[in-house]
Steps between C-alpha positions, in 0.01 A plus 500: 500500500733707270384548142652279237708660231308418160758656272578265206856425385596309169759231556683331195622142556695284256262256317622193687457659842146626400403145394624362835294765692194416279548127574515551869202742501286249318630220740413706807184658342642847580573811303819580347511812730459272810776268378741795446414663831560164687824452331616848605387444848682162525809604316570856635684393805749308271524803258572729802802276574672593171764774499387829357717673241621726789613210705747359237859589572652717232775248418256195487381382151598835331744564243861573617679806385 
């Protein structure tokens, strides 16, 4: 089994989002970390569908000039 990376990272959420995460953590009797990790795991495929900044055409959405 590969070792688990135990480095810590601080994340800052808007107050309303943090309250939602805390509510779900309490409802599911899970840690905030577990909730965020599951959100990433579930949402990452959708996030990967979004175009990157390099994928946007030069003429789209930019200023003309």
